[in-house]
N, C-alpha and C positions, 0 to 999 in steps of 0.2 A: 375485851375487844382487841382487835389487831388492825394494823394499817391495811387498807384494801386498795387494789388497783383502781385507776380511774376509768370509767366507761365514757367514751366520747360519743355524743350525739351530733353527727356532722351532716345529717340529711335534712335539707331545708323543706318547707312546705311546697306543695306543687305550684308550678307556674311562677315561682319567685325568681327575680333576676338579681344578679349582683349589683351593688351600689357603686356607680362610677365615682371615684374619689379623686379630687384635685387639691394640691397644695399650691397656693398662689399668694403673691403680695396683694395687700388690700388695695383695690382700685375701684373707683365708682363704675367704670365701664364693665368690669367683671360682675359686680353685684347686679347691675341693670340687666346684663345679658342673661345671667342665671335666672333672675326673677321673670323676665319676659318670656323665656322659653317655657317656664312652668305655667304662667298665666295663659299663654296661647293655647295650651292643651286643657285649660279649665282646672288646673291643679292649684295647690296651696304651698306656701313656703314657711319654714321656720328660719328665723334669723336669731341666732344665739349670741347675746351680749351679756356676759355674766357680771356686770357692775350696775347695781340698782341706782346708784347716785347719778349715773350718766345715761341710763337707759332711755329716758324720755327724749333727751337731745339726740341720741342715736336714731330713735324712731323718726324724729323730724328730718334728720339727714336722709334716711332711707325714703321717706315720703317725697323729698326733693328729687332724689335720684330716680325713683320709680313712682311717678304721680298716678300711674294707671292702677296701682294696687290699693286696696282698702286695708289699712294697717291698724293693728291693735297691739297693746302692750300687756304682758303678763309677767309677774315676779312674785317672790315669796313674801314680800312685805305688804302685799295687798290683803284686804280682809277676805275671809273665807267666802263670803257671798259675792264680793267683787270678782274674785278669781274664778269662782264657779260660773258666774255669768259670762265672763270673757271666754273661758274655755268652751262653754256650751255654744256660744255664738260662733266661735271659730269652727267647732265641730259641724255646725249646721251651715257652714260656708257663707256666713254673713260677712266674713273678712277673708282676704286673700293671703295676708302675710302677718305672722305672729312674731313680734320682736319680744324675746323672752330671755330669762336666765336659764340655768340648768334645771329649773323646776320641771321641765318636760322630760327629764332624763329617764324616768320610768313611769309606767302606767298609762302612757299615751299611745293610742292606736287610732290614727286618722288616715284611712287608706287613700284619701285624695291629696294628702300632703306628701310630695315626693321630691322636694328639694330642700336641703338644709344648708344654711350658710353659718359657719362657726367663726365668729370674730375673735381675734387674738388666740388662735388655736394652740399656739405654743405654750400657753399657760395651763393647758389641760393635760391630765395624765392619759396614758395610752388606753386604759380600760374605760375611762370616762368618754374619750373620743369615740370608742367603739360603741358604747352605750348610746351616746347621742346620735351617732350615725344610724343606729337601728330604729330611730323614730320614723325614718322614711323607708320607702321600698317595701311597704307592708301590703302590697297588692301586686297585680301582674304588670304594672307600669314600670318602665325604666326610671330608677331614682338616681339623684345626684347629690353628692356631698362636697361642699367647698370649704376647705380649711384655710382661712385667711390669716396672714401674719403681717406685721408692719414691714418686714423685710426679711426674705429668706437668707440674704447675704450675711446678716448679723445674728443668726440663730446660734445659741450655744450648742455644744455637741449632744447633750441629752435631749434637748427639744428637737434637734434635727433627726436623731435616731427614732424618737417617738413618731414624728410626722412621716418619716420614710416608711416605718413599719405599718402604720395605719393605711397609708396609700398603697403599699405593696400587697397587703393581705386584705384585698377587697372582694375576694371570692366568697361565695356562700359557704357556711360551715367552718369558718375560720376562728370561731370564738375561742376554742382551746389554744390554738396557736398564738393568738393575740394575748391571751391570759398568761401563757408561758413567757412571752417576751416581756410583758408587764412585770412579772415576777422577777425576771432577770434585771430589769431596769431599776425597780423600786426597792427590791429586797423583800424577804419574807417576814422579817420581824421575829420576835421571841414568841414561839408558838404557845408555850405554857406560862409565860410571864406577863408583866404589865406592859412591856414595850411592844407595840403592835406595828412597828415599822422598822425596817433594818436595811443593811446594805449587803445583799446577798452576793454582790460582786466580790466581796472579800474572799469568799470560798467557792462561789459558783453554785448553780441550782443542783447539779448532779451530786456534788460533794455534800451540800446541805441535806439532800434526801438520804444519802448514804450514812452520814453521821446521825441523823434522826433515827434511821432504822437500827443502827448499831446501839444507840442509846435505849431504844425500846427493848431490844433483845437483852441488853445488859440488865435493865430493871427487872425483866421477867425471869432472868437467871439468878436465882437467890444465892447460889453458892459463890457468886462474884461480889457479894456485898461485903463492905468493911464492918468492923466491930460495932460501929455506931449505927449500922443499918442503912447507910447511904451508899448508893452505887458509885463505883469508880469509873471514870472515863479517861480514855487516852486522847489527849488533846492533839489535834493536827492542824495544819495550816495549808493554804494554797498559795504558792508563790505567784507573783505577777511578773509577766515578761512583756517588755515593750521594745521592739526592734524597729519601729517605724516601717513596718511592712504589712501587706495585706495577707491575713491568714484566715481562710474561710473555705467553705464548700460552696462553689459558685452555683447559682440557680440554673445557669445554662448547662452545667455539667450534670447536676442531679435536680431535675425540675420538681420532683415530688417533695413538698415541704415537710411532710411527716417523716419521710425517709431521711431527709437531711437532719432533722431533729434527733432521730434515732441514732444516726451515725455520730452526731456531736456528743450525745450522751455516752456512747461506747468509747469514744476517744477520751472524753473527760474522765471516765471512770477507770481507764487503764492505769494500773499502779506501777507497772514495770515496762521497761523499754521493749522487751520481747513481745508484750501484749500489743504495744503500739505497732510493732513491725508486722504482727499477724493481721491486725486490722488494715494496715496499709497494703499488705499483699492481697487480702480479700477484695479491697476496693479496686486495686489495679486489675485483678482478674475479672471483676464484675463490670467495671465502668470504663476500663481502658486507661491510657496514659494519664497520670495525675497532672492537673494544671499546676502552675507555679504556686497559686494561693494555697492549694492543698498540701504541697510539699512544705510550704512555710508553716502551715498549721501543725504538721507533725514535728517540725523542728521546734516550734514553740513549746509543745507538750514535752518533748524530750528534755529541753532546757529547764522546764518546770521541775521535772524529776530530779535533775542535777541540783537545782537550787534548794529544793526541799530536803535533799539528802544531807546537805551541809549547813542548813539554817540560814539561807538567804531569802528574805521575804519579797524583795523586788529587784529586778535587773532591767536597767534601761540602757540601750545602746542606740543612740541617735547618730545622724551624720557628723555632728560636731562634738558631742560629749557623751560620756557614759556615767551611770550612777549605780552603785551596788548598795542596797540597804540590808544590813545584817540584823538578825534576831539576837536577843540576849543569850540564847542557848546555842549560838552558832558553833559549828564544828569545823571551821576552815583550817587549812594549813597555814600557820604563821610564817613558816619559811616561804611558802608560795606567795603569801601576801607581800612579804618584804621584797621578793624577787619581782613581783608585778609592779610594785611602786618604783623600784629602781629602773625597770625597763622603760617606764614612762618619762624618766629623766626630768623630774620637776613638774610635770603636767598632771600628776596624781596627787590628790589631797584627801587625807583622812579627816573626817568631821566627827568628833566625839559627841556632839550635841544630839545628832540623830543616828549615830552609829552607821555612818555611810562612808563609802569611798567614791570620790568624784574624779573622773578622768577626762582629759581633753585629747581629741584626736580628729582625724579627717577620714571618714568612712562613707563616701557618697554612694557606694554600691551596696545593694541589699545583700548580696552574697558575702561581701566583706564584713558586714555587720554580723551576719550569722556566724561566720568563721571566727570573728573576734569574740563573740559570746561563748562559743565552745572553748576557745583557747583560754579565756579568762577563768571560766568555771573549772576546767580541768587543772589549771594551775593552782586554784584555791582548794581543790579536793585533796584531802590527806591520802597518802599512799594506801593505807589500810582499807579505804572506801573505794578505791579505784577498781574497776572491773575490766579485766583483760578482754 
């Protein structure tokens, strides 16, 4: 067998509408408004609270906020007969609001339930949020999904990215796009090993796919085997660049999400600077003048190539400081390193514990940080690796 391309089914059933999705701070007024809107049109509501120990007290709180609703509770620790009875009663519309755990995540199809409220939504993964949201909107009625959090202000970056993604991709047929984002966020894990979760951020989805493809080809190519019969692989790495700048393809510039993903893959898979320049020229010709964020994206990938060529695993240039993390097999110019340290006049510090160089500077301008990154990397690049 060989790896096959993915076929995407993006055509929704007839008369389906996209689910309007909102990320909000938890407030009693929001819960009441969402529930009353559904009740007024004769519909039903899922309220997802994924903590069994407190689910009954939450149900009482919802009963206080929406006394008009007939409320019932369902969770996985109920007996099979109890759970079956509750779900049957809810399906027959003997209750208006089901306070439940993620037990409804799959296998539930209730066309009259068209509002879902997910409590503490920041604790859920992207794919799980998408799956839960899919419990509503299963008829021709407009459906609503409310993702409630204690405070949007204090969300960590990962949770914020997940919630922004699920709220953004609320159109029909977005399952594959969301799955791709979920893969980027969580990591793909070890496909053939025991470890089934990983950090794909270390190498990126495109690089992961490329390495996997190369590995399969190497295994199939018997002449590349070593004497003990095991295939040999060339290990690579993906450098991380952080310049505190926005580097992306704006939705306003390229509205089609599938096209944006395709271009991201092309940029990520470019191994040489001339390939990046070709992609950049094609985008300029096709879409017009490149926005600042797109220019930044190409700078980031060019800097990645520089880092990878001399064994730098991470380069950070922030407004106040910089940090360069070297790999064990780094091939930097020692003369260039000494010159760089002397130029910083005491504000550069070598740390042997994590093989890093820390720098102090003042670079408030984005362009200044980009120029500084190029200057530092060019200084650390041995002459024999420099390209005219």
